[in-house]
MIVO-499589 format. One line per field, with one value per residue: residue number from 1; residue in one letter; chain; x, y, z of N, C-alpha, C in turn. Coordinates in pm, 1 decimal. Last residue first. Example, Ala and Ser with C-alpha at 12.3 -4.5 7.8 and 13.67 -1.06 7.14 Angstrom:
2
k	c(2, 1)
r	c(S, A)
c	c(A, A)
n_east	c(1285.0, 1319.0)
n_north	c(-225.0, -569.0)
n_up	c(708.0, 780.0)
ca_east	c(1367.0, 1230.0)
ca_north	c(-106.0, -450.0)
ca_up	c(714.0, 780.0)
c_east	c(1290.0, 1320.0)
c_north	c(3.0, -330.0)
c_up	c(787.0, 780.0)
# end
This chain:
227
k	c(227, 226, 225, 224, 223, 222, 221, 220, 219, 218, 217, 216, 215, 214, 213, 212, 211, 210, 209, 208, 207, 206, 205, 204, 203, 202, 201, 200, 199, 198, 197, 196, 195, 194, 193, 192, 191, 190, 189, 188, 187, 186, 185, 184, 183, 182, 181, 180, 179, 178, 177, 176, 175, 174, 173, 172, 171, 170, 169, 168, 167, 166, 165, 164, 163, 162, 161, 160, 159, 158, 157, 156, 155, 154, 153, 152, 151, 150, 149, 148, 147, 146, 145, 144, 143, 142, 141, 140, 139, 138, 137, 136, 135, 134, 133, 132, 131, 130, 129, 128, 127, 126, 125, 124, 123, 122, 121, 120, 119, 118, 117, 116, 115, 114, 113, 112, 111, 110, 109, 108, 107, 106, 105, 104, 103, 102, 101, 100, 99, 98, 97, 96, 95, 94, 93, 92, 91, 90, 89, 88, 87, 86, 85, 84, 83, 82, 81, 80, 79, 78, 77, 76, 75, 74, 73, 72, 71, 70, 69, 68, 67, 66, 65, 64, 63, 62, 61, 60, 59, 58, 57, 56, 55, 54, 53, 52, 51, 50, 49, 48, 47, 46, 45, 44, 43, 42, 41, 40, 39, 38, 37, 36, 35, 34, 33, 32, 31, 30, 29, 28, 27, 26, 25, 24, 23, 22, 21, 20, 19, 18, 17, 16, 15, 14, 13, 12, 11, 10, 9, 8, 7, 6, 5, 4, 3, 2, 1)
r	c(E, E, T, H, E, N, V, E, D, L, A, A, I, G, D, I, G, G, E, T, A, H, D, Y, Q, Y, F, W, F, S, L, I, A, T, L, L, A, I, A, L, L, S, K, S, E, P, I, A, D, N, H, Q, A, I, K, K, G, T, I, M, A, R, V, L, N, E, K, H, L, F, S, G, A, L, V, A, V, I, H, I, V, V, I, V, M, M, I, N, A, L, V, E, H, V, E, E, A, W, E, G, V, I, E, H, L, T, L, W, G, T, L, T, V, L, L, G, F, S, L, L, A, L, I, A, L, A, G, A, P, N, H, G, V, D, T, P, P, E, R, R, I, M, S, Q, L, Y, H, I, A, A, K, P, H, R, V, F, N, S, F, R, A, H, T, T, G, F, F, G, W, A, I, R, V, I, I, L, A, A, L, T, Y, G, L, T, F, H, V, I, K, L, E, V, I, E, A, T, I, Y, A, G, F, F, C, V, V, M, L, W, H, I, L, R, V, P, L, D, W, I, L, V, K, H, P, S, N, D, M)
c	c(A, A, A, A, A, A, A, A, A, A, A, A, A, A, A, A, A, A, A, A, A, A, A, A, A, A, A, A, A, A, A, A, A, A, A, A, A, A, A, A, A, A, A, A, A, A, A, A, A, A, A, A, A, A, A, A, A, A, A, A, A, A, A, A, A, A, A, A, A, A, A, A, A, A, A, A, A, A, A, A, A, A, A, A, A, A, A, A, A, A, A, A, A, A, A, A, A, A, A, A, A, A, A, A, A, A, A, A, A, A, A, A, A, A, A, A, A, A, A, A, A, A, A, A, A, A, A, A, A, A, A, A, A, A, A, A, A, A, A, A, A, A, A, A, A, A, A, A, A, A, A, A, A, A, A, A, A, A, A, A, A, A, A, A, A, A, A, A, A, A, A, A, A, A, A, A, A, A, A, A, A, A, A, A, A, A, A, A, A, A, A, A, A, A, A, A, A, A, A, A, A, A, A, A, A, A, A, A, A, A, A, A, A, A, A, A, A, A, A, A, A, A, A, A, A, A, A)
n_east	c(17536.0, 17557.6, 17830.9, 17853.2, 17704.3, 17868.2, 18098.2, 18006.2, 17955.0, 18216.5, 18327.5, 18196.2, 18302.1, 18569.6, 18561.0, 18231.8, 17994.4, 17746.5, 17684.4, 17761.4, 18032.7, 18117.0, 18099.2, 18269.2, 18514.3, 18540.1, 18556.1, 18799.6, 18969.0, 18942.7, 19051.9, 19318.8, 19396.6, 19369.6, 19566.3, 19795.1, 19781.5, 19807.3, 20067.3, 20208.3, 20154.9, 20282.7, 20531.3, 20613.8, 20963.8, 21190.3, 21151.1, 21343.2, 21569.0, 21641.1, 21477.4, 21392.0, 21053.8, 20740.4, 20583.4, 20333.7, 20132.4, 19867.5, 19842.3, 20043.8, 20003.8, 19778.8, 19907.3, 20080.4, 20100.3, 20325.7, 20446.0, 20562.6, 20364.8, 20139.9, 20229.8, 20286.0, 20026.1, 19927.3, 20099.0, 20031.6, 19767.4, 19815.9, 19966.0, 19778.6, 19599.6, 19763.6, 19808.6, 19546.8, 19512.2, 19693.6, 19563.9, 19340.8, 19461.3, 19567.0, 19326.7, 19214.3, 19410.0, 19400.8, 19145.4, 19187.6, 19377.3, 19252.7, 19113.9, 19337.0, 19473.5, 19281.2, 19037.9, 19016.1, 18993.0, 19228.5, 19420.8, 19345.3, 19402.6, 19673.4, 19739.7, 19645.2, 19807.6, 20065.3, 20058.9, 20012.5, 20239.2, 20418.6, 20312.6, 20317.9, 20593.7, 20688.7, 20552.8, 20664.6, 20927.9, 20887.1, 20804.3, 21047.2, 21207.5, 20993.1, 20996.1, 21154.6, 21282.0, 21240.3, 21340.1, 21337.1, 21115.4, 21053.6, 20913.7, 20998.9, 20866.5, 21017.8, 21254.3, 21169.5, 21126.8, 21392.0, 21508.6, 21365.0, 21452.1, 21718.9, 21706.6, 21644.6, 21801.8, 21579.0, 21444.0, 21462.3, 21604.8, 21567.0, 21307.1, 21183.9, 21053.4, 21231.2, 21302.0, 21076.3, 21132.1, 21246.0, 21194.3, 20938.6, 20801.9, 20775.5, 20602.9, 20380.3, 20302.8, 20230.4, 20020.5, 19836.3, 19772.4, 19648.1, 19427.8, 19288.9, 19213.0, 19047.7, 18846.6, 18734.2, 18648.2, 18458.6, 18276.2, 18189.1, 18063.3, 17829.2, 17666.9, 17807.9, 18019.5, 18266.9, 18418.0, 18371.1, 18569.2, 18802.7, 18771.8, 18780.0, 19032.9, 19186.2, 19102.1, 19158.7, 19437.1, 19521.5, 19459.4, 19648.1, 19894.8, 19870.3, 19870.2, 20123.8, 20288.5, 20210.7, 20294.2, 20561.3, 20641.0, 20754.8, 20768.7, 20779.0, 20751.4, 21077.4, 21389.3, 21603.0, 21733.1, 21697.1, 21975.3)
n_north	c(22985.4, 22726.8, 22721.4, 22900.1, 22765.5, 22539.0, 22660.0, 22753.4, 22511.6, 22417.6, 22582.6, 22477.7, 22218.6, 22196.8, 21970.8, 21917.2, 21974.3, 21872.6, 21624.3, 21477.5, 21527.7, 21391.3, 21128.0, 21137.9, 21197.0, 20971.6, 20771.0, 20842.8, 20808.0, 20534.6, 20443.2, 20531.3, 20387.3, 20125.2, 20120.2, 20150.8, 19920.3, 19726.7, 19782.1, 19716.4, 19443.4, 19336.8, 19301.6, 19068.2, 18967.6, 18939.6, 18920.3, 18735.6, 18670.2, 18415.6, 18263.8, 18439.3, 18470.3, 18569.1, 18728.3, 18837.3, 18994.3, 18971.4, 19210.1, 19229.7, 18991.9, 19050.2, 19215.7, 19048.3, 18731.7, 18651.6, 18669.0, 18889.3, 18973.1, 19007.3, 19191.2, 19406.3, 19474.7, 19549.6, 19764.4, 19937.3, 19998.9, 20132.6, 20351.8, 20483.2, 20552.6, 20723.9, 20929.7, 21026.7, 21116.4, 21326.9, 21501.1, 21554.7, 21681.7, 21908.8, 22037.8, 22086.0, 22256.2, 22474.5, 22566.5, 22625.2, 22825.5, 23047.7, 23183.7, 23219.6, 23119.4, 23025.6, 22877.3, 22629.4, 22475.4, 22540.9, 22428.7, 22159.6, 22124.4, 22164.1, 21930.1, 21720.1, 21757.6, 21730.0, 21462.6, 21335.9, 21396.9, 21235.8, 20978.0, 20947.2, 20962.7, 20741.4, 20540.6, 20569.1, 20499.6, 20230.0, 20123.1, 20136.3, 19956.3, 19750.5, 19672.2, 19362.3, 19191.1, 19193.8, 19064.1, 19241.5, 19178.8, 19115.3, 19254.2, 19482.9, 19643.8, 19593.3, 19715.5, 19978.4, 19995.6, 19971.9, 20198.0, 20387.7, 20328.6, 20394.3, 20665.9, 20765.6, 20564.3, 20440.5, 20300.8, 20066.2, 20100.2, 20350.8, 20343.4, 20039.1, 19805.5, 19600.9, 19606.0, 19809.3, 20162.3, 20410.8, 20530.1, 20473.3, 20552.5, 20820.3, 20784.8, 20677.6, 20891.4, 21070.0, 20926.4, 20920.0, 21191.8, 21235.4, 21064.5, 21189.0, 21426.9, 21313.1, 21195.4, 21431.8, 21571.4, 21387.5, 21380.4, 21641.3, 21643.9, 21531.9, 21725.4, 21798.1, 21642.4, 21660.4, 21465.5, 21197.1, 21084.5, 21154.3, 21024.9, 20758.5, 20745.2, 20799.0, 20603.1, 20358.1, 20386.6, 20408.2, 20152.8, 20007.6, 20109.0, 20061.9, 19779.6, 19723.0, 19840.3, 19695.7, 19425.9, 19407.6, 19211.4, 18953.9, 18621.8, 18407.7, 18145.0, 18074.3, 17977.6, 17805.7, 17746.4, 17548.0, 17480.1)
n_up	c(17499.1, 17590.8, 17645.1, 17855.1, 18046.3, 18076.7, 18175.2, 18415.5, 18540.0, 18556.2, 18744.5, 18961.0, 18954.5, 19012.8, 19260.4, 19389.4, 19518.1, 19459.2, 19531.9, 19319.4, 19331.9, 19552.6, 19451.9, 19230.0, 19353.3, 19520.9, 19331.4, 19211.8, 19431.0, 19466.8, 19229.6, 19273.0, 19500.6, 19407.2, 19210.0, 19373.6, 19530.6, 19332.7, 19246.5, 19476.0, 19490.0, 19259.0, 19128.2, 19010.1, 18999.8, 18830.0, 18473.8, 18230.5, 18102.4, 18167.0, 17993.1, 17694.1, 17566.4, 17494.8, 17778.8, 18009.4, 18094.3, 18025.4, 17877.2, 17704.4, 17568.6, 17420.7, 17237.7, 17107.6, 17025.4, 16772.8, 16523.3, 16432.3, 16254.0, 16422.7, 16609.1, 16441.5, 16368.5, 16617.5, 16668.2, 16458.4, 16525.7, 16768.6, 16678.6, 16523.2, 16729.0, 16880.8, 16700.1, 16681.1, 16942.9, 16946.5, 16776.8, 16935.7, 17151.8, 17026.0, 16957.2, 17209.6, 17322.9, 17154.5, 17227.5, 17496.9, 17483.0, 17380.1, 17576.6, 17869.4, 18083.0, 18268.1, 18309.5, 18415.0, 18181.2, 18044.4, 18209.3, 18184.2, 17914.1, 17909.5, 18061.3, 17903.4, 17675.3, 17779.6, 17866.0, 17619.5, 17475.9, 17630.8, 17609.9, 17331.4, 17279.6, 17419.9, 17273.9, 17021.0, 17073.7, 17136.1, 16897.1, 16762.7, 16916.8, 17132.8, 17478.8, 17539.3, 17356.3, 17007.8, 16698.3, 16385.9, 16107.8, 15830.5, 15637.6, 15532.9, 15708.0, 15932.6, 15866.7, 15878.3, 16150.4, 16238.7, 16133.7, 16281.8, 16539.4, 16517.5, 16483.7, 16737.6, 16990.6, 17250.6, 17536.7, 17693.9, 17931.0, 18021.8, 18106.1, 18245.9, 18222.3, 18230.9, 18522.3, 18722.4, 18801.5, 18802.3, 18557.4, 18497.3, 18713.8, 18644.0, 18427.3, 18557.3, 18717.5, 18513.9, 18397.4, 18606.0, 18629.3, 18380.9, 18406.1, 18614.0, 18493.7, 18292.7, 18437.1, 18544.2, 18316.6, 18214.2, 18421.9, 18403.7, 18157.5, 18078.7, 17975.2, 17742.8, 17547.2, 17436.2, 17576.3, 17592.3, 17430.9, 17567.5, 17810.0, 17717.3, 17601.7, 17838.3, 18027.7, 17898.3, 17860.1, 18121.9, 18206.4, 18061.9, 18172.8, 18446.8, 18442.1, 18334.9, 18529.2, 18764.8, 18692.6, 18447.9, 18173.8, 18174.6, 18255.3, 17963.7, 17742.2, 17602.7, 17472.9, 17712.3, 17940.6, 18216.4, 18420.1)
ca_east	c(17552.0, 17424.6, 17774.8, 17925.2, 17658.3, 17728.6, 18103.7, 18050.7, 17844.7, 18120.5, 18373.3, 18174.5, 18158.1, 18534.9, 18647.9, 18350.8, 18116.3, 17781.8, 17660.2, 17619.6, 17957.3, 18109.5, 18028.3, 18127.1, 18459.4, 18537.0, 18443.3, 18677.5, 18954.4, 18904.2, 18911.3, 19240.2, 19401.0, 19289.4, 19426.1, 19763.5, 19778.8, 19684.7, 19955.8, 20213.2, 20109.0, 20136.5, 20501.4, 20518.4, 20831.6, 21171.6, 21163.7, 21224.7, 21508.8, 21713.5, 21449.9, 21472.4, 21191.0, 20835.5, 20624.4, 20429.4, 20267.1, 19925.4, 19741.0, 20026.1, 20124.1, 19765.9, 19800.0, 20137.3, 19993.4, 20303.4, 20368.0, 20638.2, 20499.4, 20134.9, 20179.3, 20395.0, 20121.4, 19864.1, 20096.4, 20167.6, 19795.8, 19733.8, 20024.1, 19900.4, 19555.9, 19706.8, 19922.4, 19612.7, 19427.3, 19717.8, 19695.2, 19323.4, 19385.6, 19657.8, 19422.0, 19144.3, 19370.1, 19522.8, 19172.8, 19087.8, 19412.7, 19340.8, 19041.9, 19252.9, 19550.1, 19402.4, 19043.3, 19031.2, 18893.7, 19098.0, 19424.6, 19337.9, 19265.3, 19589.8, 19777.2, 19586.9, 19661.7, 20024.9, 20084.1, 19918.0, 20112.6, 20439.0, 20331.9, 20190.4, 20501.9, 20735.4, 20529.2, 20520.4, 20897.4, 20942.2, 20709.0, 20933.8, 21244.1, 21081.4, 20942.8, 21061.6, 21218.8, 21285.7, 21259.6, 21407.8, 21160.9, 21151.1, 20847.6, 21057.7, 20825.0, 20877.9, 21254.8, 21213.7, 21013.0, 21293.2, 21557.0, 21355.4, 21309.9, 21684.0, 21749.6, 21538.5, 21811.8, 21698.5, 21454.8, 21401.0, 21601.1, 21703.6, 21337.8, 21271.4, 20970.3, 21177.4, 21395.9, 21145.5, 21057.7, 21264.4, 21327.3, 21036.1, 20829.2, 20856.4, 20734.2, 20451.7, 20347.2, 20336.1, 20139.8, 19891.4, 19836.9, 19768.6, 19526.5, 19343.1, 19299.7, 19164.8, 18934.4, 18786.7, 18748.2, 18571.8, 18347.1, 18254.8, 18187.5, 17933.6, 17618.6, 17803.8, 17891.0, 18164.3, 18464.9, 18284.8, 18428.5, 18784.5, 18776.1, 18664.7, 18915.5, 19196.8, 19091.4, 19023.1, 19348.1, 19542.3, 19384.6, 19505.4, 19867.9, 19879.3, 19756.5, 20002.8, 20298.1, 20189.0, 20152.9, 20508.0, 20576.0, 20831.0, 20713.6, 20824.3, 20682.0, 20941.8, 21280.2, 21540.9, 21736.1, 21656.4, 21853.2)
ca_north	c(23106.8, 22777.1, 22633.2, 22928.4, 22895.6, 22523.7, 22587.8, 22849.0, 22603.9, 22347.5, 22596.5, 22617.7, 22238.6, 22214.0, 22071.3, 21871.2, 22025.2, 22002.7, 21727.5, 21470.8, 21579.3, 21536.0, 21165.2, 21106.1, 21285.1, 21106.5, 20772.0, 20841.2, 20940.5, 20625.3, 20417.2, 20581.0, 20534.2, 20170.8, 20102.9, 20248.2, 20051.7, 19731.4, 19796.4, 19853.5, 19531.9, 19339.1, 19424.9, 19150.1, 18976.9, 18850.9, 19001.6, 18754.8, 18799.5, 18523.7, 18267.0, 18345.2, 18518.1, 18463.7, 18723.2, 18736.6, 19033.4, 18868.3, 19170.7, 19344.2, 19005.1, 18956.1, 19269.5, 19151.4, 18825.8, 18655.9, 18549.7, 18816.0, 18944.1, 18918.2, 19062.3, 19339.2, 19431.0, 19438.9, 19650.0, 19884.3, 19931.2, 20011.1, 20257.3, 20430.9, 20465.0, 20603.0, 20850.0, 20974.0, 21009.0, 21211.0, 21447.6, 21489.2, 21558.7, 21810.6, 21997.6, 22001.9, 22132.1, 22392.7, 22526.7, 22525.3, 22699.4, 22972.3, 23083.6, 23263.9, 23186.4, 23092.8, 23002.8, 22738.8, 22463.5, 22576.7, 22573.0, 22225.5, 22104.6, 22262.7, 22064.2, 21741.6, 21758.3, 21856.8, 21571.1, 21320.5, 21458.8, 21380.7, 21038.0, 20942.0, 21059.0, 20875.7, 20558.2, 20589.1, 20636.7, 20320.6, 20129.3, 20216.1, 20097.9, 19768.6, 19753.8, 19464.9, 19137.6, 19263.6, 19044.1, 19171.4, 19264.0, 19040.4, 19144.2, 19362.5, 19646.5, 19549.7, 19569.6, 19923.6, 20008.9, 19872.1, 20067.2, 20385.3, 20314.1, 20255.5, 20584.1, 20757.1, 20670.6, 20437.5, 20424.5, 20060.2, 19967.4, 20313.9, 20410.1, 20156.4, 19925.3, 19634.5, 19615.7, 19686.1, 20037.8, 20329.4, 20546.6, 20458.0, 20409.5, 20784.6, 20845.9, 20597.2, 20767.2, 21106.6, 20958.7, 20795.3, 21121.7, 21310.7, 21042.2, 21053.8, 21430.1, 21393.4, 21109.3, 21326.1, 21629.1, 21431.4, 21257.5, 21597.2, 21719.2, 21442.2, 21655.1, 21889.2, 21612.9, 21751.3, 21603.8, 21285.5, 21065.5, 21197.4, 21171.9, 20808.7, 20726.5, 20880.9, 20746.1, 20390.1, 20362.1, 20521.6, 20265.3, 19991.5, 20105.4, 20199.7, 19853.6, 19678.7, 19881.4, 19840.7, 19461.0, 19402.3, 19336.4, 19068.7, 18750.2, 18448.0, 18259.9, 18034.5, 18074.9, 17815.7, 17886.1, 17558.5, 17557.5)
ca_up	c(17419.2, 17556.5, 17541.4, 17731.2, 17999.7, 18032.2, 18048.4, 18316.2, 18517.2, 18471.6, 18606.5, 18925.5, 18936.5, 18872.1, 19199.7, 19318.7, 19576.0, 19402.2, 19632.5, 19355.8, 19217.6, 19562.0, 19573.9, 19213.8, 19251.6, 19578.3, 19424.6, 19131.8, 19369.7, 19575.8, 19256.8, 19160.4, 19501.0, 19520.7, 19172.4, 19269.2, 19595.6, 19412.3, 19153.0, 19425.3, 19597.8, 19269.9, 19204.0, 18936.0, 19061.6, 18945.4, 18595.0, 18314.2, 18066.4, 18234.7, 18137.2, 17770.2, 17588.6, 17464.5, 17638.9, 17964.3, 18134.4, 18113.2, 17975.3, 17792.5, 17651.1, 17532.3, 17322.1, 17193.7, 17058.1, 16917.1, 16558.4, 16534.1, 16204.6, 16305.7, 16655.4, 16511.4, 16265.5, 16546.0, 16760.0, 16467.3, 16398.8, 16766.0, 16775.0, 16460.2, 16619.5, 16940.6, 16748.1, 16561.1, 16892.1, 17032.2, 16737.3, 16805.7, 17175.0, 17085.6, 16853.4, 17112.6, 17389.4, 17158.2, 17089.2, 17459.2, 17547.4, 17291.2, 17498.9, 17758.2, 17976.7, 18314.1, 18232.5, 18511.2, 18288.7, 17989.2, 18184.1, 18315.0, 17962.2, 17840.5, 18106.7, 18036.1, 17664.6, 17718.5, 17961.5, 17729.5, 17434.8, 17612.5, 17741.7, 17402.8, 17218.8, 17456.0, 17416.6, 17038.7, 17030.7, 17236.9, 17007.0, 16714.4, 16901.2, 17017.8, 17369.8, 17585.0, 17476.8, 17128.2, 16818.8, 16494.3, 16218.4, 15908.8, 15706.9, 15472.5, 15567.7, 15930.4, 15879.6, 15749.8, 16059.6, 16278.5, 16090.2, 16135.0, 16507.0, 16548.0, 16369.9, 16635.5, 16891.4, 17167.3, 17459.2, 17560.7, 17871.4, 17983.8, 17979.4, 18253.5, 18234.4, 18099.3, 18410.0, 18687.3, 18790.0, 18922.1, 18616.6, 18389.9, 18704.3, 18761.0, 18406.6, 18456.9, 18781.7, 18608.4, 18318.5, 18554.6, 18740.6, 18417.2, 18300.6, 18632.9, 18611.4, 18257.7, 18357.2, 18631.1, 18406.4, 18132.6, 18385.7, 18526.6, 18174.1, 18127.4, 18094.0, 17856.9, 17612.6, 17385.4, 17566.3, 17672.3, 17396.1, 17428.8, 17808.5, 17790.6, 17517.0, 17717.6, 18056.2, 17942.7, 17746.5, 18032.0, 18264.0, 18030.1, 18029.0, 18397.0, 18496.2, 18266.1, 18388.8, 18753.8, 18702.3, 18583.4, 18216.1, 18125.0, 18298.5, 18096.4, 17799.9, 17638.4, 17472.1, 17580.5, 17898.9, 18076.1, 18401.4)
c_east	c(17592.3, 17432.6, 17640.1, 17866.9, 17722.9, 17674.9, 17964.3, 18056.8, 17880.6, 18000.9, 18276.9, 18215.1, 18128.8, 18386.4, 18613.2, 18432.4, 18242.8, 17911.8, 17692.1, 17582.9, 17808.1, 18034.4, 18011.7, 18046.4, 18309.9, 18473.4, 18427.5, 18554.3, 18826.9, 18881.8, 18859.4, 19090.9, 19312.5, 19283.1, 19333.4, 19617.2, 19740.1, 19670.1, 19823.4, 20096.8, 20107.9, 20086.1, 20350.4, 20482.9, 20744.6, 21033.6, 21129.2, 21254.2, 21390.8, 21665.2, 21519.0, 21448.7, 21267.3, 20976.9, 20721.4, 20455.3, 20374.3, 20061.7, 19799.7, 19914.9, 20111.6, 19886.4, 19781.4, 20033.1, 20045.1, 20200.8, 20351.8, 20569.7, 20581.1, 20275.3, 20179.2, 20353.8, 20236.9, 19957.0, 20035.8, 20173.8, 19933.4, 19761.7, 19947.5, 19964.5, 19676.2, 19666.6, 19873.6, 19730.0, 19489.4, 19634.3, 19725.5, 19454.4, 19366.9, 19587.7, 19515.0, 19238.7, 19304.9, 19492.5, 19296.0, 19111.2, 19315.3, 19378.3, 19133.4, 19194.9, 19466.4, 19470.9, 19164.8, 19049.4, 18897.0, 18992.0, 19291.1, 19337.5, 19245.3, 19443.5, 19689.6, 19620.2, 19598.6, 19873.4, 20037.1, 19934.5, 20007.8, 20309.0, 20344.3, 20202.6, 20369.5, 20641.9, 20571.1, 20487.7, 20749.4, 20912.7, 20755.3, 20829.4, 21129.2, 21108.2, 21043.3, 21000.7, 21114.9, 21212.6, 21321.6, 21318.3, 21233.3, 21205.3, 20946.9, 20999.8, 20878.4, 20825.3, 21112.5, 21214.0, 21047.9, 21173.1, 21455.7, 21398.8, 21290.2, 21537.4, 21714.6, 21577.4, 21701.3, 21697.3, 21586.7, 21410.4, 21549.4, 21709.3, 21476.4, 21303.1, 21054.2, 21084.3, 21334.3, 21219.2, 21142.8, 21195.9, 21353.1, 21178.9, 20930.2, 20895.8, 20827.1, 20590.8, 20427.5, 20392.5, 20257.4, 20020.3, 19903.5, 19845.3, 19657.3, 19452.3, 19367.6, 19263.9, 19061.5, 18884.0, 18816.1, 18684.3, 18472.5, 18333.6, 18263.4, 18067.7, 17726.1, 17764.6, 17884.4, 18027.1, 18356.1, 18320.1, 18338.3, 18636.1, 18749.7, 18657.7, 18789.5, 19073.1, 19094.7, 19005.2, 19205.4, 19453.9, 19402.6, 19419.3, 19718.3, 19844.1, 19755.1, 19880.1, 20170.8, 20194.4, 20128.6, 20364.2, 20519.4, 20773.3, 20805.2, 20766.4, 20729.5, 20878.4, 21146.1, 21423.5, 21679.9, 21650.1, 21824.1)
c_north	c(23073.4, 22902.6, 22683.2, 22846.9, 22929.5, 22654.4, 22572.2, 22785.1, 22705.7, 22436.4, 22528.2, 22641.2, 22381.8, 22234.1, 22082.0, 21987.5, 21985.8, 22057.2, 21866.7, 21575.8, 21580.7, 21597.4, 21315.9, 21154.9, 21263.1, 21204.3, 20910.5, 20845.7, 20947.4, 20766.2, 20507.4, 20561.3, 20591.8, 20322.3, 20151.7, 20240.6, 20160.2, 19867.2, 19806.9, 19879.3, 19677.5, 19435.8, 19444.2, 19282.1, 19077.2, 18854.2, 18913.8, 18846.5, 18833.3, 18662.8, 18384.4, 18364.7, 18411.0, 18521.2, 18606.6, 18744.0, 18941.3, 18906.5, 19072.8, 19319.9, 19121.8, 18965.4, 19180.1, 19216.5, 18928.8, 18764.4, 18536.5, 18685.0, 18862.6, 18877.1, 18961.0, 19201.9, 19354.6, 19383.4, 19527.8, 19761.6, 19865.2, 19930.3, 20124.3, 20325.0, 20401.7, 20503.2, 20718.3, 20884.0, 20945.3, 21092.5, 21322.0, 21429.7, 21482.0, 21676.6, 21888.1, 21950.8, 22035.7, 22256.1, 22436.4, 22474.6, 22589.2, 22836.9, 22999.0, 23148.4, 23228.7, 23173.1, 23086.6, 22875.1, 22583.2, 22578.0, 22622.8, 22377.3, 22172.1, 22247.8, 22170.5, 21880.8, 21787.8, 21869.0, 21705.3, 21430.0, 21447.0, 21450.5, 21189.4, 21003.5, 21063.8, 20983.1, 20697.6, 20614.3, 20668.1, 20465.6, 20223.8, 20231.8, 20187.5, 19917.6, 19759.0, 19539.7, 19235.3, 19206.2, 19115.9, 19162.8, 19183.4, 19124.8, 19053.6, 19235.7, 19523.1, 19545.9, 19514.0, 19771.1, 19953.9, 19876.1, 19957.8, 20249.0, 20305.5, 20228.9, 20437.3, 20672.0, 20653.6, 20555.2, 20425.7, 20188.0, 19968.2, 20179.7, 20369.3, 20212.6, 20052.1, 19756.7, 19667.8, 19702.6, 19917.0, 20193.4, 20448.6, 20476.0, 20380.8, 20637.6, 20811.2, 20654.3, 20682.9, 20981.3, 20992.8, 20819.7, 20993.2, 21239.9, 21112.4, 21024.4, 21294.6, 21401.7, 21183.6, 21235.4, 21520.3, 21485.9, 21292.8, 21469.5, 21676.1, 21513.5, 21564.5, 21816.7, 21691.6, 21726.7, 21702.1, 21433.3, 21165.2, 21191.4, 21224.6, 20960.3, 20779.6, 20867.8, 20831.4, 20540.4, 20403.9, 20508.2, 20390.9, 20101.0, 20101.8, 20205.1, 19996.0, 19756.6, 19845.8, 19890.6, 19612.1, 19452.2, 19320.8, 19199.9, 18864.9, 18586.0, 18285.6, 18154.9, 18012.4, 17913.1, 17903.2, 17705.5, 17571.2)
c_up	c(17276.4, 17471.5, 17495.6, 17615.1, 17865.9, 17975.7, 17989.7, 18178.1, 18410.0, 18441.1, 18511.2, 18781.1, 18895.8, 18850.1, 19052.2, 19263.0, 19504.3, 19453.8, 19581.0, 19458.5, 19248.7, 19445.0, 19583.7, 19333.0, 19234.2, 19479.1, 19487.0, 19221.4, 19287.9, 19521.2, 19368.5, 19184.5, 19390.9, 19525.1, 19282.6, 19230.3, 19495.5, 19480.0, 19227.9, 19330.4, 19553.8, 19375.8, 19221.7, 19004.5, 18988.0, 19008.4, 18714.8, 18432.7, 18157.2, 18194.9, 18206.6, 17919.7, 17665.1, 17474.2, 17621.2, 17814.3, 18081.4, 18167.6, 18075.9, 17894.1, 17748.2, 17625.9, 17443.9, 17282.7, 17158.9, 16947.0, 16709.5, 16573.8, 16304.1, 16262.1, 16541.3, 16561.8, 16329.7, 16438.8, 16691.4, 16558.1, 16403.3, 16639.9, 16773.4, 16549.3, 16549.9, 16832.3, 16807.6, 16601.6, 16768.2, 16985.9, 16818.1, 16755.3, 17044.2, 17108.1, 16905.9, 17004.1, 17290.8, 17219.3, 17081.6, 17317.8, 17509.1, 17349.2, 17410.5, 17677.0, 17856.9, 18203.4, 18270.8, 18443.5, 18382.0, 18098.3, 18129.9, 18299.1, 18096.7, 17880.1, 18042.0, 18090.5, 17800.5, 17708.6, 17907.0, 17833.6, 17544.5, 17575.5, 17731.5, 17541.7, 17294.7, 17402.1, 17462.2, 17185.4, 17050.1, 17202.2, 17115.9, 16823.9, 16854.5, 16998.3, 17255.3, 17467.7, 17529.4, 17247.7, 16937.5, 16617.4, 16325.0, 16023.2, 15780.2, 15535.0, 15494.9, 15787.4, 15880.3, 15753.7, 15921.5, 16184.1, 16123.2, 16081.4, 16356.0, 16514.9, 16391.2, 16514.3, 16787.4, 17070.7, 17383.4, 17477.6, 17727.5, 17913.2, 17929.6, 18114.6, 18229.5, 18102.1, 18280.9, 18554.2, 18758.7, 18915.0, 18731.3, 18438.5, 18592.8, 18755.1, 18523.0, 18429.9, 18683.2, 18677.0, 18409.6, 18476.2, 18693.7, 18528.8, 18334.4, 18530.8, 18632.0, 18372.5, 18315.9, 18557.4, 18489.9, 18220.8, 18306.3, 18501.0, 18298.9, 18143.8, 18155.8, 17985.3, 17742.7, 17447.5, 17525.9, 17658.0, 17467.3, 17390.3, 17667.3, 17788.2, 17585.4, 17630.4, 17929.8, 17960.8, 17781.3, 17908.3, 18179.9, 18091.8, 18000.8, 18248.2, 18443.4, 18312.3, 18314.5, 18609.4, 18698.9, 18584.8, 18356.1, 18178.0, 18257.9, 18128.6, 17942.6, 17707.0, 17510.1, 17585.8, 17757.8, 18037.1, 18252.1)
# end
């Protein structure tokens, strides 16, 4: 068997789907945050983001090899060493996430949960107005982390001479044959996408009827904005 480096399947379809849906949900929610007419979209994307993060965390324990936290989460010193190697323009090659990327993923998952939690608390007015302020601060911090992550991915693509963005689309990276995962788990990804699209349709359908969860709160938000 040829074990020389070539493109093999590293990222399963659920990982890739969750990754790009989280991108859509976060940026979509961030953009619609201050648009009163699109608050329902903001709420819907926020709920979806929270669900995606929970699924991704579960997949980090039960997913395929390179999706598991045990495969890529390392000591922070490893991330520092990796960043230093990037400065020297000679970073080591990792089959899955590199140490710095692993920290970014943990940070994004953590801040994503906090952002959605404080957003839910704000929507239902459970702990007072401070939740809204914390929600906005956390969202802005998360945006900074996202931007840094994007820059790091582009830099890594240049230094490794491999398109890491395309790898997260196709699931394939340059590695040895025995590093490949046996299957893409397509049925699970289809089930996840179906659930999300069904939820979005449900939200849209009930929003037009005035029955969506959060419509009453939306009225309060509108009144608060007008004041």
